[in-house]
C-alpha positions as CSV (number, residue, x, y, z in Angstrom):
1,M,-148.9,3.1,111.3
2,D,-149.4,2.7,114.9
3,D,-152.6,1.9,116.8
4,D,-153.9,5.7,117.3
5,S,-153.6,6.4,113.3
6,T,-155.2,3.3,112.5
7,A,-157.8,3.1,114.4
8,R,-158.3,6.9,113.5
9,L,-158.4,6.2,110.2
10,V,-160.6,2.8,110.2
11,R,-163.1,5.4,112.8
12,Y,-164.1,7.7,109.7
13,A,-164.3,4.7,107.1
14,Y,-167.8,4.3,107.1
15,S,-168.4,2.3,104.5
16,L,-165.2,0.2,104.7
17,K,-165.4,-3.9,103.7
18,D,-162.0,-4.8,103.6
19,L,-159.3,-3.8,106.4
20,D,-155.5,-4.8,105.6
21,I,-153.6,-4.0,108.5
22,S,-151.1,-6.6,107.6
23,R,-147.2,-6.2,108.8
24,S,-146.4,-5.5,105.3
25,R,-148.9,-2.5,105.1
26,W,-147.5,0.8,105.9
27,G,-145.7,-0.8,108.5
28,C,-148.2,-1.2,111.0
29,Q,-147.7,-2.0,114.0
30,I,-150.8,-2.8,115.7
31,T,-151.3,-4.2,119.3
32,D,-154.0,-5.2,120.9
33,S,-155.1,-2.3,122.5
34,G,-155.3,-1.1,118.6
35,L,-157.7,-3.8,117.7
36,Y,-159.8,-3.2,120.4
37,R,-160.1,0.6,119.6
38,I,-160.7,-0.5,115.6
39,S,-163.3,-2.8,117.0
40,L,-165.4,0.5,118.4
41,A,-166.0,1.6,114.5
42,K,-168.8,1.7,113.3
43,C,-167.6,-0.2,110.0
44,V,-166.8,-3.4,111.5
45,S,-169.9,-4.8,111.1
46,N,-169.5,-4.8,107.8
47,L,-166.5,-5.5,107.3
48,T,-166.3,-8.9,104.7
49,S,-162.3,-9.2,104.7
50,I,-159.5,-8.9,107.3
51,S,-155.7,-9.3,107.0
52,L,-153.8,-8.9,110.4
53,W,-150.9,-11.1,108.8
54,G,-147.9,-11.3,110.4
55,M,-149.1,-8.7,112.9
56,T,-146.7,-10.7,116.0
57,G,-147.7,-7.8,118.6
58,I,-151.6,-9.2,118.5
59,T,-152.9,-11.7,120.7
60,D,-156.1,-13.7,121.3
61,K,-157.4,-10.9,123.3
62,G,-157.4,-8.3,120.7
63,V,-158.4,-11.0,117.9
64,V,-161.1,-11.9,120.1
65,Q,-162.5,-7.9,120.5
66,L,-162.5,-7.0,116.8
67,I,-164.1,-10.6,115.6
68,S,-166.6,-10.8,118.1
69,R,-168.2,-7.4,116.1
70,A,-167.2,-8.5,112.4
71,H,-170.6,-10.4,111.8
72,S,-170.0,-10.3,107.7
73,L,-166.6,-11.4,107.6
74,Q,-166.3,-13.6,104.6
75,H,-162.7,-13.6,104.4
76,L,-159.7,-13.6,107.3
77,N,-155.9,-13.9,107.7
78,I,-154.2,-14.2,111.0
79,G,-151.3,-15.7,109.6
80,G,-147.8,-15.4,111.4
81,T,-149.5,-14.1,114.7
82,F,-150.0,-15.9,118.1
83,I,-153.3,-17.0,118.3
84,T,-154.4,-19.9,119.9
85,D,-157.9,-21.8,120.0
86,E,-159.8,-19.2,121.9
87,S,-159.5,-16.8,118.6
88,L,-160.9,-19.9,116.8
89,F,-163.1,-20.2,119.2
90,A,-164.6,-16.4,118.7
91,I,-164.4,-16.6,115.3
92,A,-166.6,-19.8,114.9
93,N,-169.4,-18.0,117.3
94,S,-169.3,-14.8,115.4
95,C,-168.7,-15.3,111.7
96,P,-171.2,-17.4,110.4
97,H,-170.2,-16.1,106.8
98,L,-166.3,-17.3,106.7
99,K,-165.5,-18.9,103.5
100,T,-161.6,-18.2,103.9
101,I,-159.1,-18.5,106.4
102,V,-155.2,-17.9,106.7
103,L,-153.9,-19.6,109.6
104,W,-150.3,-19.9,108.0
105,S,-147.8,-20.7,110.8
106,C,-150.3,-20.5,113.7
107,R,-148.4,-22.7,115.9
108,H,-150.5,-22.1,118.8
109,V,-153.4,-23.4,117.1
110,T,-154.4,-27.1,117.7
111,E,-157.1,-29.6,116.6
112,S,-159.5,-28.5,119.0
113,G,-159.8,-25.5,117.9
114,L,-160.2,-26.6,113.7
115,L,-162.9,-28.8,114.7
116,V,-164.8,-26.1,116.1
117,L,-164.1,-23.7,113.7
118,V,-165.3,-26.0,110.5
119,N,-168.3,-27.4,112.7
120,K,-169.8,-23.9,113.2
121,C,-168.6,-22.0,110.0
122,R,-170.5,-24.0,107.3
123,K,-169.5,-21.7,104.2
124,L,-166.2,-22.2,105.0
125,E,-164.3,-23.0,101.9
126,S,-161.2,-22.7,102.2
127,I,-158.5,-23.2,105.0
128,N,-154.6,-22.6,104.7
129,V,-152.8,-24.3,107.7
130,W,-149.2,-24.3,106.5
131,G,-146.7,-24.2,109.1
132,T,-148.8,-25.3,111.9
133,R,-148.5,-28.2,114.3
134,I,-151.4,-29.7,113.2
135,P,-151.4,-33.5,112.6
136,V,-152.6,-34.9,108.9
137,D,-155.0,-37.2,110.3
138,C,-156.8,-33.9,111.6
139,F,-157.2,-32.9,108.5
140,I,-159.0,-36.1,107.2
141,G,-161.4,-35.5,110.1
142,L,-162.0,-31.9,109.1
143,L,-162.8,-33.4,105.4
144,T,-165.7,-35.5,106.9
145,I,-167.2,-32.6,108.6
146,S,-166.8,-30.5,105.5
147,P,-166.2,-32.5,102.2
148,A,-165.9,-29.5,99.9
149,L,-163.1,-27.8,102.3
150,Q,-159.9,-27.1,100.5
151,I,-156.9,-27.7,103.2
152,K,-153.6,-26.0,102.2
153,T,-150.7,-27.5,103.9
154,R,-146.9,-27.6,102.9
155,G,-147.3,-27.2,99.5
156,L,-150.6,-29.9,99.1
157,L,-154.1,-29.1,99.0
158,L,-156.2,-31.5,100.8
159,N,-159.6,-32.1,99.2
160,V,-161.9,-35.1,98.8
161,G,-162.9,-37.3,96.1
162,S,-161.1,-39.8,97.5
163,T,-159.4,-37.9,100.1
164,S,-156.8,-37.1,97.6
165,L,-153.6,-35.1,97.9
166,W,-152.9,-32.3,95.0
167,P,-150.1,-30.5,94.8
168,V,-150.5,-26.6,94.8
169,V,-149.4,-24.6,92.3
């Protein structure tokens, strides 16, 4: 699936709620141009779940365009992409209902982006930051902002009780 075929399918899927165009699905090869065209579909404002996992052909430009119209979004997987804090800022400003986000191996995301995300997405329950370059002390700061937040990092689950670490099974 390429930009044209994916955008065409989404454009005619009026009641679509979950969009999974991750690399492992149908051999998708989506670029920023494809995300822009998908963002114009009527269903985007009703999407509750989007997975762009492993889509190495996308950047902040495409993600920001798509996310800026996905106001019902609750679950987002952008792991394995090359996004930066610019995408996190757009998510924080556009997705007030976000509950889970996967940032697995997003190596260009920083502490600043995560702080803005957690501060603005008050319904956020879970964040997967395994494989990022975020220092552990940042996670303690995130838990101070949102004590119920589950932070998945390097095989550990951080959560507040007494700021303990639990193995992820």
